[in-house]
PyMOL Python script that loads the backbone (N, CA, C, O; Angstrom):
from pymol import cmd

cmd.read_pdbstr("""\
ATOM      1  N   MET A   1       0.833  -1.182   0.000  1.00  0.00           N
ATOM      2  CA  MET A   1      -0.002  -0.004  -0.002  1.00  0.00           C
ATOM      3  C   MET A   1       0.882   1.256  -0.002  1.00  0.00           C
ATOM      4  O   MET A   1       1.878   1.323   0.719  1.00  0.00           O
ATOM      5  N   SER A   2       0.519   2.215  -0.791  1.00  0.00           N
ATOM      6  CA  SER A   2       1.283   3.455  -0.887  1.00  0.00           C
ATOM      7  C   SER A   2       1.067   4.301   0.358  1.00  0.00           C
ATOM      8  O   SER A   2      -0.011   4.269   0.950  1.00  0.00           O
ATOM      9  N   PRO A   3       2.098   5.068   0.764  1.00  0.00           N
ATOM     10  CA  PRO A   3       1.904   5.953   1.924  1.00  0.00           C
ATOM     11  C   PRO A   3       0.932   7.080   1.598  1.00  0.00           C
ATOM     12  O   PRO A   3       0.816   7.494   0.444  1.00  0.00           O
ATOM     13  N   SER A   4       0.239   7.571   2.609  1.00  0.00           N
ATOM     14  CA  SER A   4      -0.669   8.700   2.411  1.00  0.00           C
ATOM     15  C   SER A   4       0.153   9.972   2.219  1.00  0.00           C
ATOM     16  O   SER A   4       1.339  10.007   2.547  1.00  0.00           O
ATOM     17  N   ILE A   5      -0.470  10.994   1.698  1.00  0.00           N
ATOM     18  CA  ILE A   5       0.231  12.261   1.496  1.00  0.00           C
ATOM     19  C   ILE A   5       0.675  12.841   2.845  1.00  0.00           C
ATOM     20  O   ILE A   5       1.720  13.486   2.926  1.00  0.00           O
ATOM     21  N   GLN A   6      -0.102  12.618   3.887  1.00  0.00           N
ATOM     22  CA  GLN A   6       0.283  13.080   5.223  1.00  0.00           C
ATOM     23  C   GLN A   6       1.554  12.389   5.698  1.00  0.00           C
ATOM     24  O   GLN A   6       2.435  13.019   6.283  1.00  0.00           O
ATOM     25  N   GLU A   7       1.640  11.073   5.439  1.00  0.00           N
ATOM     26  CA  GLU A   7       2.840  10.321   5.832  1.00  0.00           C
ATOM     27  C   GLU A   7       4.059  10.806   5.043  1.00  0.00           C
ATOM     28  O   GLU A   7       5.152  10.930   5.595  1.00  0.00           O
ATOM     29  N   VAL A   8       3.869  11.076   3.765  1.00  0.00           N
ATOM     30  CA  VAL A   8       4.967  11.547   2.921  1.00  0.00           C
ATOM     31  C   VAL A   8       5.426  12.919   3.409  1.00  0.00           C
ATOM     32  O   VAL A   8       6.628  13.160   3.520  1.00  0.00           O
ATOM     33  N   LYS A   9       4.493  13.813   3.699  1.00  0.00           N
ATOM     34  CA  LYS A   9       4.851  15.141   4.212  1.00  0.00           C
ATOM     35  C   LYS A   9       5.651  15.025   5.500  1.00  0.00           C
ATOM     36  O   LYS A   9       6.697  15.658   5.645  1.00  0.00           O
ATOM     37  N   GLU A  10       5.157  14.208   6.442  1.00  0.00           N
ATOM     38  CA  GLU A  10       5.853  14.051   7.721  1.00  0.00           C
ATOM     39  C   GLU A  10       7.242  13.455   7.526  1.00  0.00           C
ATOM     40  O   GLU A  10       8.188  13.843   8.211  1.00  0.00           O
ATOM     41  N   LYS A  11       7.366  12.528   6.607  1.00  0.00           N
ATOM     42  CA  LYS A  11       8.653  11.866   6.342  1.00  0.00           C
ATOM     43  C   LYS A  11       9.706  12.865   5.841  1.00  0.00           C
ATOM     44  O   LYS A  11      10.876  12.771   6.213  1.00  0.00           O
ATOM     45  N   HIS A  12       9.293  13.818   4.999  1.00  0.00           N
ATOM     46  CA  HIS A  12      10.255  14.718   4.341  1.00  0.00           C
ATOM     47  C   HIS A  12      10.313  16.128   4.936  1.00  0.00           C
ATOM     48  O   HIS A  12      11.215  16.892   4.593  1.00  0.00           O
ATOM     49  N   ALA A  13       9.390  16.487   5.805  1.00  0.00           N
ATOM     50  CA  ALA A  13       9.281  17.867   6.275  1.00  0.00           C
ATOM     51  C   ALA A  13      10.567  18.390   6.927  1.00  0.00           C
ATOM     52  O   ALA A  13      11.022  19.480   6.580  1.00  0.00           O
ATOM     53  N   ALA A  14      11.153  17.650   7.849  1.00  0.00           N
ATOM     54  CA  ALA A  14      12.330  18.143   8.553  1.00  0.00           C
ATOM     55  C   ALA A  14      13.478  18.430   7.590  1.00  0.00           C
ATOM     56  O   ALA A  14      14.156  19.450   7.707  1.00  0.00           O
ATOM     57  N   ARG A  15      13.688  17.520   6.636  1.00  0.00           N
ATOM     58  CA  ARG A  15      14.773  17.727   5.653  1.00  0.00           C
ATOM     59  C   ARG A  15      14.502  18.944   4.780  1.00  0.00           C
ATOM     60  O   ARG A  15      15.405  19.735   4.508  1.00  0.00           O
ATOM     61  N   LEU A  16      13.259  19.090   4.344  1.00  0.00           N
ATOM     62  CA  LEU A  16      12.924  20.236   3.506  1.00  0.00           C
ATOM     63  C   LEU A  16      13.047  21.549   4.272  1.00  0.00           C
ATOM     64  O   LEU A  16      13.553  22.536   3.739  1.00  0.00           O
ATOM     65  N   LEU A  17      12.583  21.563   5.529  1.00  0.00           N
ATOM     66  CA  LEU A  17      12.661  22.789   6.337  1.00  0.00           C
ATOM     67  C   LEU A  17      14.097  23.188   6.655  1.00  0.00           C
ATOM     68  O   LEU A  17      14.359  24.345   6.984  1.00  0.00           O
ATOM     69  N   ALA A  18      15.025  22.247   6.560  1.00  0.00           N
ATOM     70  CA  ALA A  18      16.440  22.557   6.785  1.00  0.00           C
ATOM     71  C   ALA A  18      17.080  23.221   5.563  1.00  0.00           C
ATOM     72  O   ALA A  18      18.220  23.679   5.636  1.00  0.00           O
ATOM     73  N   THR A  19      16.362  23.275   4.454  1.00  0.00           N
ATOM     74  CA  THR A  19      16.848  23.889   3.225  1.00  0.00           C
ATOM     75  C   THR A  19      16.719  25.399   3.337  1.00  0.00           C
ATOM     76  O   THR A  19      15.695  25.901   3.801  1.00  0.00           O
ATOM     77  N   GLU A  20      17.742  26.125   2.920  1.00  0.00           N
ATOM     78  CA  GLU A  20      17.743  27.585   2.999  1.00  0.00           C
ATOM     79  C   GLU A  20      16.540  28.175   2.287  1.00  0.00           C
ATOM     80  O   GLU A  20      16.293  27.891   1.115  1.00  0.00           O
ATOM     81  N   GLY A  21      15.790  29.005   3.015  1.00  0.00           N
ATOM     82  CA  GLY A  21      14.648  29.702   2.436  1.00  0.00           C
ATOM     83  C   GLY A  21      13.326  28.985   2.588  1.00  0.00           C
ATOM     84  O   GLY A  21      12.278  29.601   2.397  1.00  0.00           O
ATOM     85  N   VAL A  22      13.333  27.695   2.929  1.00  0.00           N
ATOM     86  CA  VAL A  22      12.081  26.951   3.103  1.00  0.00           C
ATOM     87  C   VAL A  22      11.517  27.267   4.481  1.00  0.00           C
ATOM     88  O   VAL A  22      12.179  27.058   5.497  1.00  0.00           O
ATOM     89  N   VAL A  23      10.280  27.775   4.506  1.00  0.00           N
ATOM     90  CA  VAL A  23       9.662  28.162   5.774  1.00  0.00           C
ATOM     91  C   VAL A  23       8.415  27.343   6.109  1.00  0.00           C
ATOM     92  O   VAL A  23       7.900  27.431   7.224  1.00  0.00           O
ATOM     93  N   SER A  24       7.925  26.548   5.155  1.00  0.00           N
ATOM     94  CA  SER A  24       6.757  25.722   5.444  1.00  0.00           C
ATOM     95  C   SER A  24       6.675  24.542   4.498  1.00  0.00           C
ATOM     96  O   SER A  24       7.165  24.583   3.369  1.00  0.00           O
ATOM     97  N   VAL A  25       6.035  23.481   4.995  1.00  0.00           N
ATOM     98  CA  VAL A  25       5.722  22.317   4.180  1.00  0.00           C
ATOM     99  C   VAL A  25       4.282  21.955   4.509  1.00  0.00           C
ATOM    100  O   VAL A  25       3.954  21.690   5.665  1.00  0.00           O
ATOM    101  N   GLY A  26       3.426  21.943   3.503  1.00  0.00           N
ATOM    102  CA  GLY A  26       2.025  21.668   3.746  1.00  0.00           C
ATOM    103  C   GLY A  26       1.407  20.829   2.638  1.00  0.00           C
ATOM    104  O   GLY A  26       2.091  20.348   1.734  1.00  0.00           O
ATOM    105  N   ILE A  27       0.095  20.672   2.735  1.00  0.00           N
ATOM    106  CA  ILE A  27      -0.653  19.889   1.762  1.00  0.00           C
ATOM    107  C   ILE A  27      -1.750  20.783   1.194  1.00  0.00           C
ATOM    108  O   ILE A  27      -2.408  21.519   1.929  1.00  0.00           O
ATOM    109  N   GLY A  28      -1.936  20.711  -0.102  1.00  0.00           N
ATOM    110  CA  GLY A  28      -2.972  21.498  -0.752  1.00  0.00           C
ATOM    111  C   GLY A  28      -3.504  20.733  -1.942  1.00  0.00           C
ATOM    112  O   GLY A  28      -3.339  19.516  -2.034  1.00  0.00           O
ATOM    113  N   GLN A  29      -4.145  21.449  -2.856  1.00  0.00           N
ATOM    114  CA  GLN A  29      -4.697  20.836  -4.049  1.00  0.00           C
ATOM    115  C   GLN A  29      -4.289  21.602  -5.281  1.00  0.00           C
ATOM    116  O   GLN A  29      -4.093  22.817  -5.241  1.00  0.00           O
ATOM    117  N   ASP A  30      -4.164  20.884  -6.373  1.00  0.00           N
ATOM    118  CA  ASP A  30      -3.913  21.533  -7.651  1.00  0.00           C
ATOM    119  C   ASP A  30      -5.252  21.967  -8.246  1.00  0.00           C
ATOM    120  O   ASP A  30      -6.297  21.685  -7.660  1.00  0.00           O
ATOM    121  N   PRO A  31      -5.245  22.643  -9.389  1.00  0.00           N
ATOM    122  CA  PRO A  31      -6.507  23.122  -9.988  1.00  0.00           C
ATOM    123  C   PRO A  31      -7.514  22.003 -10.286  1.00  0.00           C
ATOM    124  O   PRO A  31      -8.713  22.265 -10.383  1.00  0.00           O
ATOM    125  N   ASP A  32      -7.039  20.766 -10.432  1.00  0.00           N
ATOM    126  CA  ASP A  32      -7.925  19.640 -10.716  1.00  0.00           C
ATOM    127  C   ASP A  32      -8.431  18.964  -9.440  1.00  0.00           C
ATOM    128  O   ASP A  32      -9.175  17.986  -9.512  1.00  0.00           O
ATOM    129  N   GLY A  33      -8.032  19.481  -8.273  1.00  0.00           N
ATOM    130  CA  GLY A  33      -8.479  18.900  -7.004  1.00  0.00           C
ATOM    131  C   GLY A  33      -7.626  17.750  -6.505  1.00  0.00           C
ATOM    132  O   GLY A  33      -7.992  17.083  -5.537  1.00  0.00           O
ATOM    133  N   LYS A  34      -6.488  17.508  -7.154  1.00  0.00           N
ATOM    134  CA  LYS A  34      -5.590  16.441  -6.705  1.00  0.00           C
ATOM    135  C   LYS A  34      -4.667  16.972  -5.612  1.00  0.00           C
ATOM    136  O   LYS A  34      -4.257  18.133  -5.645  1.00  0.00           O
ATOM    137  N   SER A  35      -4.343  16.119  -4.648  1.00  0.00           N
ATOM    138  CA  SER A  35      -3.490  16.514  -3.529  1.00  0.00           C
ATOM    139  C   SER A  35      -2.055  16.761  -3.981  1.00  0.00           C
ATOM    140  O   SER A  35      -1.506  16.016  -4.793  1.00  0.00           O
ATOM    141  N   VAL A  36      -1.461  17.821  -3.441  1.00  0.00           N
ATOM    142  CA  VAL A  36      -0.057  18.158  -3.708  1.00  0.00           C
ATOM    143  C   VAL A  36       0.606  18.552  -2.402  1.00  0.00           C
ATOM    144  O   VAL A  36      -0.056  18.981  -1.457  1.00  0.00           O
ATOM    145  N   ILE A  37       1.909  18.402  -2.365  1.00  0.00           N
ATOM    146  CA  ILE A  37       2.713  18.890  -1.255  1.00  0.00           C
ATOM    147  C   ILE A  37       3.175  20.287  -1.632  1.00  0.00           C
ATOM    148  O   ILE A  37       3.719  20.501  -2.715  1.00  0.00           O
ATOM    149  N   ILE A  38       2.952  21.245  -0.720  1.00  0.00           N
ATOM    150  CA  ILE A  38       3.312  22.636  -0.996  1.00  0.00           C
ATOM    151  C   ILE A  38       4.503  23.018  -0.127  1.00  0.00           C
ATOM    152  O   ILE A  38       4.463  22.884   1.096  1.00  0.00           O
ATOM    153  N   ILE A  39       5.553  23.491  -0.769  1.00  0.00           N
ATOM    154  CA  ILE A  39       6.740  23.978  -0.066  1.00  0.00           C
ATOM    155  C   ILE A  39       6.714  25.501  -0.140  1.00  0.00           C
ATOM    156  O   ILE A  39       6.703  26.073  -1.231  1.00  0.00           O
ATOM    157  N   GLY A  40       6.704  26.152   1.009  1.00  0.00           N
ATOM    158  CA  GLY A  40       6.667  27.599   1.073  1.00  0.00           C
ATOM    159  C   GLY A  40       8.066  28.187   1.245  1.00  0.00           C
ATOM    160  O   GLY A  40       8.831  27.749   2.103  1.00  0.00           O
ATOM    161  N   LEU A  41       8.388  29.175   0.428  1.00  0.00           N
ATOM    162  CA  LEU A  41       9.678  29.870   0.523  1.00  0.00           C
ATOM    163  C   LEU A  41       9.471  31.281   1.058  1.00  0.00           C
ATOM    164  O   LEU A  41       8.415  31.883   0.867  1.00  0.00           O
ATOM    165  N   ASP A  42      10.498  31.800   1.733  1.00  0.00           N
ATOM    166  CA  ASP A  42      10.421  33.145   2.307  1.00  0.00           C
ATOM    167  C   ASP A  42      10.570  34.249   1.258  1.00  0.00           C
ATOM    168  O   ASP A  42      10.163  35.388   1.489  1.00  0.00           O
ATOM    169  N   ALA A  43      11.146  33.915   0.124  1.00  0.00           N
ATOM    170  CA  ALA A  43      11.391  34.881  -0.957  1.00  0.00           C
ATOM    171  C   ALA A  43      11.731  34.089  -2.216  1.00  0.00           C
ATOM    172  O   ALA A  43      12.033  32.899  -2.126  1.00  0.00           O
ATOM    173  N   PRO A  44      11.688  34.721  -3.378  1.00  0.00           N
ATOM    174  CA  PRO A  44      12.117  34.011  -4.580  1.00  0.00           C
ATOM    175  C   PRO A  44      13.588  33.580  -4.427  1.00  0.00           C
ATOM    176  O   PRO A  44      14.464  34.406  -4.169  1.00  0.00           O
ATOM    177  N   ARG A  45      13.827  32.325  -4.584  1.00  0.00           N
ATOM    178  CA  ARG A  45      15.185  31.781  -4.444  1.00  0.00           C
ATOM    179  C   ARG A  45      15.409  30.758  -5.552  1.00  0.00           C
ATOM    180  O   ARG A  45      15.205  29.560  -5.354  1.00  0.00           O
ATOM    181  N   PRO A  46      15.827  31.237  -6.712  1.00  0.00           N
ATOM    182  CA  PRO A  46      15.997  30.326  -7.850  1.00  0.00           C
ATOM    183  C   PRO A  46      16.916  29.144  -7.556  1.00  0.00           C
ATOM    184  O   PRO A  46      16.642  28.024  -7.987  1.00  0.00           O
ATOM    185  N   GLN A  47      18.008  29.386  -6.825  1.00  0.00           N
ATOM    186  CA  GLN A  47      18.928  28.275  -6.557  1.00  0.00           C
ATOM    187  C   GLN A  47      18.289  27.225  -5.666  1.00  0.00           C
ATOM    188  O   GLN A  47      18.467  26.028  -5.889  1.00  0.00           O
ATOM    189  N   THR A  48      17.545  27.667  -4.657  1.00  0.00           N
ATOM    190  CA  THR A  48      16.860  26.724  -3.788  1.00  0.00           C
ATOM    191  C   THR A  48      15.789  25.973  -4.569  1.00  0.00           C
ATOM    192  O   THR A  48      15.662  24.755  -4.442  1.00  0.00           O
ATOM    193  N   GLN A  49      15.016  26.698  -5.379  1.00  0.00           N
ATOM    194  CA  GLN A  49      13.947  26.082  -6.137  1.00  0.00           C
ATOM    195  C   GLN A  49      14.469  24.982  -7.077  1.00  0.00           C
ATOM    196  O   GLN A  49      13.790  23.978  -7.293  1.00  0.00           O
ATOM    197  N   LYS A  50      15.666  25.172  -7.629  1.00  0.00           N
ATOM    198  CA  LYS A  50      16.261  24.165  -8.503  1.00  0.00           C
ATOM    199  C   LYS A  50      16.555  22.882  -7.740  1.00  0.00           C
ATOM    200  O   LYS A  50      16.492  21.794  -8.313  1.00  0.00           O
ATOM    201  N   LYS A  51      16.876  22.997  -6.450  1.00  0.00           N
ATOM    202  CA  LYS A  51      17.248  21.840  -5.636  1.00  0.00           C
ATOM    203  C   LYS A  51      16.048  21.072  -5.095  1.00  0.00           C
ATOM    204  O   LYS A  51      16.181  19.908  -4.716  1.00  0.00           O
ATOM    205  N   LEU A  52      14.882  21.705  -5.055  1.00  0.00           N
ATOM    206  CA  LEU A  52      13.712  21.057  -4.463  1.00  0.00           C
ATOM    207  C   LEU A  52      13.145  20.015  -5.423  1.00  0.00           C
ATOM    208  O   LEU A  52      13.197  20.184  -6.641  1.00  0.00           O
ATOM    209  N   PRO A  53      12.602  18.934  -4.859  1.00  0.00           N
ATOM    210  CA  PRO A  53      12.059  17.870  -5.725  1.00  0.00           C
ATOM    211  C   PRO A  53      10.786  18.318  -6.428  1.00  0.00           C
ATOM    212  O   PRO A  53      10.065  19.185  -5.933  1.00  0.00           O
ATOM    213  N   LYS A  54      10.519  17.733  -7.560  1.00  0.00           N
ATOM    214  CA  LYS A  54       9.281  17.987  -8.315  1.00  0.00           C
ATOM    215  C   LYS A  54       8.151  17.097  -7.795  1.00  0.00           C
ATOM    216  O   LYS A  54       6.969  17.403  -7.951  1.00  0.00           O
ATOM    217  N   GLU A  55       8.561  15.971  -7.165  1.00  0.00           N
ATOM    218  CA  GLU A  55       7.579  15.106  -6.522  1.00  0.00           C
ATOM    219  C   GLU A  55       8.253  14.352  -5.395  1.00  0.00           C
ATOM    220  O   GLU A  55       9.470  14.167  -5.386  1.00  0.00           O
ATOM    221  N   LEU A  56       7.432  13.917  -4.439  1.00  0.00           N
ATOM    222  CA  LEU A  56       7.912  13.136  -3.296  1.00  0.00           C
ATOM    223  C   LEU A  56       7.034  11.886  -3.208  1.00  0.00           C
ATOM    224  O   LEU A  56       5.818  11.976  -3.038  1.00  0.00           O
ATOM    225  N   ASP A  57       7.668  10.730  -3.327  1.00  0.00           N
ATOM    226  CA  ASP A  57       6.942   9.464  -3.233  1.00  0.00           C
ATOM    227  C   ASP A  57       5.682   9.461  -4.091  1.00  0.00           C
ATOM    228  O   ASP A  57       4.622   9.033  -3.634  1.00  0.00           O
ATOM    229  N   SER A  58       5.786   9.923  -5.296  1.00  0.00           N
ATOM    230  CA  SER A  58       4.746   9.972  -6.323  1.00  0.00           C
ATOM    231  C   SER A  58       3.727  11.097  -6.141  1.00  0.00           C
ATOM    232  O   SER A  58       2.817  11.222  -6.961  1.00  0.00           O
ATOM    233  N   TYR A  59       3.847  11.914  -5.103  1.00  0.00           N
ATOM    234  CA  TYR A  59       2.956  13.084  -4.954  1.00  0.00           C
ATOM    235  C   TYR A  59       3.640  14.303  -5.542  1.00  0.00           C
ATOM    236  O   TYR A  59       4.811  14.547  -5.252  1.00  0.00           O
ATOM    237  N   PRO A  60       2.934  15.081  -6.368  1.00  0.00           N
ATOM    238  CA  PRO A  60       3.544  16.278  -6.944  1.00  0.00           C
ATOM    239  C   PRO A  60       3.846  17.338  -5.885  1.00  0.00           C
ATOM    240  O   PRO A  60       3.171  17.422  -4.859  1.00  0.00           O
ATOM    241  N   VAL A  61       4.868  18.138  -6.154  1.00  0.00           N
ATOM    242  CA  VAL A  61       5.284  19.206  -5.248  1.00  0.00           C
ATOM    243  C   VAL A  61       5.071  20.541  -5.956  1.00  0.00           C
ATOM    244  O   VAL A  61       5.405  20.689  -7.132  1.00  0.00           O
ATOM    245  N   ARG A  62       4.512  21.511  -5.235  1.00  0.00           N
ATOM    246  CA  ARG A  62       4.345  22.875  -5.739  1.00  0.00           C
ATOM    247  C   ARG A  62       5.110  23.804  -4.797  1.00  0.00           C
ATOM    248  O   ARG A  62       5.016  23.671  -3.577  1.00  0.00           O
ATOM    249  N   VAL A  63       5.855  24.729  -5.355  1.00  0.00           N
ATOM    250  CA  VAL A  63       6.599  25.708  -4.566  1.00  0.00           C
ATOM    251  C   VAL A  63       5.868  27.036  -4.648  1.00  0.00           C
ATOM    252  O   VAL A  63       5.503  27.488  -5.733  1.00  0.00           O
ATOM    253  N   GLU A  64       5.656  27.663  -3.490  1.00  0.00           N
ATOM    254  CA  GLU A  64       4.995  28.967  -3.426  1.00  0.00           C
ATOM    255  C   GLU A  64       5.874  29.926  -2.626  1.00  0.00           C
ATOM    256  O   GLU A  64       6.511  29.538  -1.647  1.00  0.00           O
ATOM    257  N   ILE A  65       5.897  31.171  -3.058  1.00  0.00           N
ATOM    258  CA  ILE A  65       6.602  32.218  -2.317  1.00  0.00           C
ATOM    259  C   ILE A  65       5.582  32.807  -1.337  1.00  0.00           C
ATOM    260  O   ILE A  65       4.647  33.495  -1.748  1.00  0.00           O
ATOM    261  N   ILE A  66       5.767  32.532  -0.031  1.00  0.00           N
ATOM    262  CA  ILE A  66       4.787  32.991   0.945  1.00  0.00           C
ATOM    263  C   ILE A  66       5.308  34.093   1.858  1.00  0.00           C
ATOM    264  O   ILE A  66       4.549  34.684   2.626  1.00  0.00           O
ATOM    265  N   GLY A  67       6.616  34.367   1.771  1.00  0.00           N
ATOM    266  CA  GLY A  67       7.208  35.383   2.633  1.00  0.00           C
ATOM    267  C   GLY A  67       7.631  34.786   3.963  1.00  0.00           C
ATOM    268  O   GLY A  67       7.404  33.603   4.214  1.00  0.00           O
ATOM    269  N   PRO A  68       8.241  35.594   4.813  1.00  0.00           N
ATOM    270  CA  PRO A  68       8.702  35.092   6.101  1.00  0.00           C
ATOM    271  C   PRO A  68       7.523  34.670   6.972  1.00  0.00           C
ATOM    272  O   PRO A  68       6.438  35.246   6.890  1.00  0.00           O
ATOM    273  N   VAL A  69       7.747  33.673   7.795  1.00  0.00           N
ATOM    274  CA  VAL A  69       6.727  33.183   8.724  1.00  0.00           C
ATOM    275  C   VAL A  69       7.129  33.615  10.124  1.00  0.00           C
ATOM    276  O   VAL A  69       8.268  33.412  10.544  1.00  0.00           O
ATOM    277  N   LYS A  70       6.187  34.210  10.841  1.00  0.00           N
ATOM    278  CA  LYS A  70       6.456  34.648  12.220  1.00  0.00           C
ATOM    279  C   LYS A  70       5.542  33.905  13.164  1.00  0.00           C
ATOM    280  O   LYS A  70       4.352  33.743  12.892  1.00  0.00           O
ATOM    281  N   ALA A  71       6.095  33.454  14.273  1.00  0.00           N
ATOM    282  CA  ALA A  71       5.280  32.798  15.294  1.00  0.00           C
ATOM    283  C   ALA A  71       4.386  33.819  15.955  1.00  0.00           C
ATOM    284  O   ALA A  71       4.782  34.969  16.146  1.00  0.00           O
ATOM    285  N   GLN A  72       3.169  33.405  16.309  1.00  0.00           N
ATOM    286  CA  GLN A  72       2.251  34.331  16.947  1.00  0.00           C
ATOM    287  C   GLN A  72       1.965  33.912  18.365  1.00  0.00           C
ATOM    288  O   GLN A  72       1.204  34.581  19.065  1.00  0.00           O
TER     289      GLN A  72
END
""", "prot")
cmd.dss("prot")
cmd.show_as("cartoon", "prot")
cmd.util.cbc("prot")
cmd.orient("prot")
């Protein structure tokens, strides 16, 4: 049985968050309603974006520029 998208996110989140500029790892949907893993960056970072995977364990990855994240 394939891992769920939640399991895949949890498996890779710590490694992804250790990447320069990555401030979040979440789950969302593409325009067709299919689940995707969303990696949030603090600013446009072409070099970081080149290093990020296009998919994780068969789930597609989308990169979004969300800006800095502050704890509340």
